[in-house]
Backbone as JSON, one array per atom type, in Angstrom:
{
  "sequence": "MSVMAKAYPKEFRDDVVAVVRRGQGNASQIAKDFGISEGTLSNWLKRADIEDGNRPGANDADRR",
  "N": [[7.78, 38.61, 30.98], [6.76, 36.85, 28.1], [7.17, 33.66, 26.45], [7.27, 32.88, 23.04], [5.76, 30.35, 21.4], [7.3, 27.92, 19.45], [6.81, 27.45, 16.06], [6.08, 24.45, 14.44], [6.4, 22.43, 11.51], [3.62, 21.01, 9.87], [4.0, 18.39, 8.77], [6.34, 17.5, 10.28], [5.18, 17.41, 12.77], [3.18, 15.36, 12.29], [4.82, 13.25, 11.64], [6.1, 12.86, 14.06], [3.98, 12.15, 15.76], [3.1, 9.83, 14.55], [5.4, 8.18, 15.09], [5.01, 7.74, 17.73], [2.51, 6.63, 17.85], [3.08, 4.11, 16.58], [4.42, 2.78, 18.47], [6.98, 3.02, 19.02], [8.65, 3.48, 21.21], [8.59, 5.15, 24.5], [6.6, 8.04, 25.05], [7.88, 10.14, 26.42], [10.59, 9.73, 25.82], [10.67, 9.8, 23.19], [9.74, 12.45, 22.65], [12.11, 13.74, 23.65], [13.87, 12.79, 21.88], [13.19, 13.91, 19.54], [13.47, 16.61, 20.21], [11.57, 18.15, 21.45], [9.21, 19.23, 23.84], [7.52, 17.23, 26.46], [4.91, 18.17, 26.95], [4.27, 19.47, 24.61], [4.26, 17.34, 22.76], [2.25, 15.88, 23.81], [-0.02, 17.63, 23.48], [-0.12, 17.55, 20.75], [-0.65, 14.85, 20.12], [-3.31, 14.8, 21.21], [-4.63, 16.56, 19.67], [-4.29, 15.22, 17.18], [-5.7, 12.99, 17.71], [-8.33, 14.14, 17.82], [-8.47, 14.95, 15.13], [-8.58, 12.65, 13.94], [-11.09, 11.68, 14.49], [-11.15, 10.17, 16.91], [-11.48, 11.27, 19.28], [-13.56, 13.55, 21.09], [-14.05, 17.0, 19.99], [-13.21, 20.22, 18.48], [-11.98, 20.05, 15.32], [-9.27, 21.11, 13.08], [-10.56, 22.16, 10.8], [-13.09, 22.74, 11.7], [-12.5, 25.06, 13.15], [-11.91, 27.04, 11.51]],
  "CA": [[8.23, 38.2, 29.47], [6.35, 35.62, 27.55], [7.91, 32.94, 25.36], [6.49, 32.58, 21.97], [5.96, 28.84, 20.96], [7.98, 27.53, 18.12], [5.92, 26.72, 15.0], [6.52, 23.28, 13.74], [5.73, 22.16, 10.24], [2.69, 19.79, 10.04], [4.66, 17.12, 8.45], [7.15, 17.22, 11.29], [4.29, 16.92, 13.8], [2.6, 14.18, 11.84], [5.91, 12.28, 11.79], [6.42, 12.45, 15.53], [2.74, 11.38, 16.28], [3.21, 8.3, 13.9], [6.26, 7.3, 15.84], [4.37, 7.4, 19.11], [1.41, 5.49, 17.58], [3.61, 2.82, 16.16], [4.88, 2.24, 19.58], [8.55, 2.94, 18.93], [9.21, 3.89, 22.46], [7.71, 5.77, 25.33], [6.38, 9.35, 24.64], [8.9, 11.03, 26.9], [11.86, 9.54, 25.15], [10.28, 10.19, 21.61], [9.8, 13.93, 22.81], [13.46, 14.17, 23.88], [14.7, 12.39, 20.66], [12.88, 14.95, 18.55], [13.86, 18.03, 20.59], [10.25, 18.8, 21.76], [8.7, 19.1, 25.34], [6.43, 16.29, 26.63], [3.55, 18.77, 26.84], [4.04, 19.77, 23.17], [3.92, 16.15, 22.19], [0.81, 15.52, 24.25], [-0.96, 18.38, 22.63], [-0.13, 16.92, 19.23], [-1.38, 13.58, 20.19], [-4.75, 15.0, 21.49], [-5.05, 17.11, 18.32], [-4.29, 14.21, 16.12], [-6.95, 12.11, 17.92], [-9.52, 14.89, 17.33], [-8.58, 14.99, 13.64], [-8.91, 11.4, 13.3], [-12.37, 11.23, 15.08], [-10.85, 9.24, 18.03], [-11.57, 12.1, 20.45], [-14.47, 14.64, 20.85], [-13.42, 18.28, 19.99], [-13.12, 20.83, 17.36], [-10.73, 19.79, 14.44], [-8.81, 22.4, 12.56], [-11.54, 22.61, 9.73], [-14.1, 23.44, 12.48], [-11.92, 26.25, 13.87], [-11.87, 28.07, 10.45]],
  "C": [[7.6, 37.01, 29.26], [7.2, 35.02, 26.54], [7.06, 32.62, 24.36], [6.76, 31.03, 21.58], [6.5, 28.83, 19.6], [6.9, 26.83, 17.2], [6.7, 25.5, 14.37], [5.89, 22.86, 12.55], [4.79, 20.9, 10.56], [3.17, 18.56, 9.74], [5.47, 16.68, 9.61], [6.22, 16.63, 12.47], [3.61, 15.67, 13.49], [3.48, 12.94, 11.91], [6.07, 11.78, 13.15], [5.11, 11.66, 16.02], [2.84, 9.97, 15.73], [4.27, 7.57, 14.57], [5.77, 6.74, 17.11], [3.41, 6.37, 18.81], [2.02, 4.17, 17.21], [4.28, 2.16, 17.34], [6.49, 2.01, 19.74], [9.32, 3.6, 20.12], [8.2, 4.78, 23.26], [7.81, 7.43, 24.79], [7.4, 10.27, 25.18], [10.21, 10.89, 26.17], [11.71, 10.03, 23.7], [10.33, 11.76, 21.69], [11.24, 14.41, 22.78], [14.24, 13.87, 22.41], [14.51, 13.43, 19.63], [13.14, 16.35, 18.84], [12.59, 18.83, 20.92], [9.81, 18.45, 23.28], [7.59, 17.94, 25.28], [5.11, 16.79, 26.46], [3.09, 19.16, 25.48], [3.61, 18.46, 22.52], [2.52, 15.71, 22.62], [-0.36, 16.26, 23.61], [-1.05, 18.04, 21.16], [-0.85, 15.64, 19.12], [-2.91, 13.9, 20.35], [-5.25, 15.61, 20.22], [-5.24, 16.15, 17.17], [-5.54, 13.2, 16.32], [-8.31, 12.81, 17.5], [-9.71, 14.78, 15.92], [-9.13, 13.59, 13.23], [-10.3, 10.87, 13.78], [-12.27, 10.36, 16.26], [-11.26, 9.99, 19.39], [-12.61, 13.25, 20.22], [-13.69, 16.07, 20.87], [-13.57, 18.9, 18.66], [-11.92, 20.54, 16.53], [-10.38, 21.09, 13.78], [-9.88, 22.96, 11.54], [-12.67, 23.21, 10.52], [-13.66, 24.79, 12.98], [-11.93, 27.36, 12.85], [-13.16, 28.85, 10.19]]
}
């Protein structure tokens, strides 16, 4: 039986990423504070870096 990932609103994801980028704690604690897994936060950070052009990869606009 597989578990379906919970969909989080983009605004929430962006807010969490901003907290990490401002250095308001370590990623592990921030993930716990927001009730998400460290893996989820890591994925959001990678995606945000791609979207901002700081990391190579296909952004959301390229995937459409």
